[in-house]
N, C-alpha and C positions, 0 to 999 in steps of 0.2 A: 284380393285379386281383383275382383270386376271392380271397382274402384281404382286400382293402380293401371287397369288400361286404359281405364276411359280418361283419366290424368293425362296418361301418355299420348293419347290422340287428341284434345284438347289443346293441351298447352302449348302445342306448336302453332294452332289457330291464333292464339291470343300472344302468340310472340315471346312466348315464356321458355325458359329450361324447364322440362317435367324434375320432378325431386320423386323418390320412387317412397314407397309408406317405409318408417323405420322398421318394420318388421317383415320386409320382404326378401331379404338376403339370409335368414334364419330357414336354414334346411333339415330335415330329420338325412342322419347318415345311416350305413349299413346297419349298427348297431343296434337301431330301433326299428326297422324289420326283419320281415323271416328269413331266417337265411341257411341254404339246403343242407341238412348233414345234422342240422341242432334238434335235437328232442326235444318238445313242446311240452308243458307242465299241465296241468289242471285245475281248472277254476272250480271252487265249490262255492255254492250258495245259489240265491241270495239267504241270508241268516239275518234274523231279526231277533234287537237286543233292547229287552225295557229298560229307561232308565229310571236310578231312582233318584241320580243328583239332578234329575228335568223331569218331576212326577208330570204322567201323563203322554210321553213321549217316548219313543223308539226310533232305534238306529240300525237301519239296512247295513248289510255289510259282506264284503264276500273276501273268500282266502284262496291267494293261488300259491301252488306247490311246484318247485320244478320240477322235471325230469327225475333230478339226483335225490329227491325228497326221501329219507328214510326214517318211517316213525319209530324207528328202534333206536335212533340217533340224535339227540337234542340238535334243534337247528336255531341259526339268529334270526332276528326278526327285524320286519320291517313295516310301520303302518302310515297309511297316504289319508288324509282326510280330504274329503269330496273324491271317494274312491270313484264315482261315474268317471269324473274326466279324466283321470290317471289309467282307468281302465280301455276307454274309449279305443278300439282297433283303427277308428280314424280319424284319434282323436292329435292332439300338437305334442302328447309324451308318449303314450303307447307301452307302458310300463311294464307289461308281461314281455312284449320283444324284446326289450333292452335288460331284461332279468334273464332270460334265456339261454342268450347271447352270450353274456358275461359271466353266468354262473356254468355254462359249456367249457369257456377258455380260464376258468379259474381265476378271476378278475374280480369276484365277488364272492364270498362265502354261500356255502346252500343257507339259503333262506327261507321262512314262510312270509307271505305279503298280504298283508290286510290292506282292503279298501273299503274304506269305512266314509257313510252319508251321514251329514248332517242329521241331527234329529228332529223329531216334527208329530205329527199327533196322525193318528191312523186315519181320520178325513183327509187329512194334507197328502198333496201331492209328491211322488220322488223327485227331488232334483233331477236336471236333465242338460243336454247340451245347451239350450239355450236358457235355461231359467237355473242357475245352481241352488237356488234355495234362500235367497234373501230375503223376497218379497211372501216366500209360500210358507217356508220352514222355521225352524228354530236359530238355522246357522249365525246370524248377525249376534247373538246375546251369546251362546257358545262359544264361536271360533274368537269373535272380539275384547270380549271382556277378559281383566288381568286376574281375578279368582280362581280358584281351583275347581271348580267344580264340573268343568270337561276335564281336566286331568283325572275326576274320579272316573269318570267315563270309560276311559281309557287304562287305568290304570287298575279301578276297585270292582270295575262290571264289564270289560273286554276281555282284558286279562284271565281274570278265572275260567270264562267260556270258551277262550282258545286252548288254555292247557287243559279242556277233558277233551280235546277231540286231537290237538296237533302237541307233535313232541318240540319242546321248546327250551331253548338255555334261561338260566337263571341268573346270569350275567348279565349287568344293566351295559355294559360296552358293548356287548352282542345285540344290544334294542335300538334302534334306531326311528327316527318318527319324521314325518315332512307335510309338504302341503303347498299349494300356492295363493297367492295373496290373502286373503282372510283365515283360509287353510292353513297358511305357512307361518301366520302368527299364533294359531293356536296350537300349532305342532313346537315352537317355539317356548309357548307358554308349560305345555304337559312337562316338555324336560326342564325347565325351568324350575317348576313346581315338585318334580319328582325326580331329581336327578339320579337315584338311587336304582329307579324304572328304566330310564331311558338318556343315555347319551349321548347320540347322533342326531343332528337334526338338518334337514333340507330345508330350504327356501327359496321359493320360487313369488318374485313380485310381494312380497311380503309385507302387508297391509298394518306397516305397526307405524299407526297414523292415529289420530285423534278420532277415530269412529268410534272409541269407547275406553279411549284412553290410552291409546298404546303407543302414541308417543314418545311415553314416558320411559320405556323401557332402555333409551340410551341414560339415563341418568339412575335408572335402579340398577343396571348394569354396573355404573361408574362407582356406586354409593355401597356395592353388596359385595361381598368376599367371593371370589373368584370360583366358580361348579367348574364339576369335571365333563365340562360339555365340547363336543367336537361340534362345530359349526360351518355350512356352505351357506353362502347369502348371494342370490343373485336378482338383481334387477337393472332395470334398463332407464337411460336417459330422458327416455319422452313416457316415461311412465305419467299417472296422475301427478300435477304439478302444484296441486295448491291454490285453482284458480277457483275463487267458489262461485256460485251461481250469481251476486250481485257484482262481479269481477272483482273482486278483491284477491289480494292473494293471503292466503293464511298458512306459513311453514308449517305449523301442526299437522296439516292435511298434504301433503308433499312426500309422496310415496318414496321417490329417490330421496330426498336431503335426509327423509329420518332412516333411510336404511344404511346410509351414508356415517349417519350422524351414532347408529350402533354399530357398524362396521367399527367406527374410529373407538369408541367406548370398547370393545371387545378386544381390541388390537391394544388399548392402552392396558388390560387386565392381564394380556397374555393368555388369553383364549388359543384354541387350537383353533384355527380360523382360514376359510379360502372364501372367496369374492369375486366374482364377475360381475361387473356392470356395463352393458352392453348400451345401444341405442334404441330399443325396442320400447313399447309402448307397453301398455298393461295387460297383457296377453303372455300366454305359454309357450310362443312362437322362439323365442331366444332359449329361456328353460329347458324345455322340451327339444332344442337340437344339444343343447350341453348336458342333459339328463344321464347321458352312460358316462360323463367324466367327473359329475358329482358324485355319482354312486359309485366310481371306483377308487374316486379320494376319500370319500366318510368312509369305505371299507376299507383302507389300505394298509391295517392293521393286522390282516386276515394271516394266519400264520403261512411260512413258505418255507419248503424244503432247501438247502442248499447243496444236496448231494447231488453230482454231477451224476451217480449210477441209479438215482431214483428215477426208474422211469413213468412210474404212475403220477410223480408230479409235474414230469415233461409232456404228458399226451391229455388230451381234450377231456376233461370231467364227464363221465357216461353214469359213472356212479358213485351212489354215499363214500 
């Protein structure tokens, strides 16, 4: 915002018409903020999960249960990569506020939400708002590779740990997974590798690029049999556009191009797909602003009673 203000002040002196930042118009709405009368859920953790898929590393994660969660009734599940970013109460997504508001109004099912960070050794620092872990943790190898190792972390290591403490539905249609940037391609890979465990995918500014071969996903989707997945893609026209350090353009490193290619491949295959392409940069500003709608769409198959005399269905959800 300081950069935007400086540009607005300097441009007239140079005889120029100031142009706002592509992210300047993406603002959080009321669904992303605490609301009076809406009960607040409980944050559990942090927990530490040793990894067999990546020996010598561990994953830190937190679990959020809405106020309506009842341990005697199986709940839906949503897993977010780069958990610290989605949890940040001053961040661009503020997922727990969204979950509280939408659950209270019966716009999403009661779900257990998991916020998991990239793997790291015990000596490495936890990712934070300034450093998500690309230079300090196992994030690049885990999130950007197209193999099944990270899927093993989520399905074979995380899920059993969760089920020991929380009541979860076993139906894969009740399991969603999401993330931003490399966390988004990681979420897609988990669902792609394990569709019998996860069938809903949320992708913000997904890094479907040639970091570790992710640009191949459009071709992989086109050549593969359709899988039972529901996917929401978000990206911006000012995302990283593939200009390399030497000044040359490489389409395999063009975030927006590769998101569009993946959208086209998924569309051609008849996937249950939604997508929103804005004008934003490689940030969570746009994705955070529409995150409530992304969640509504992903979970739109939640059972609903059409009985006009069903007063419970027509009331705020105060309990399970």
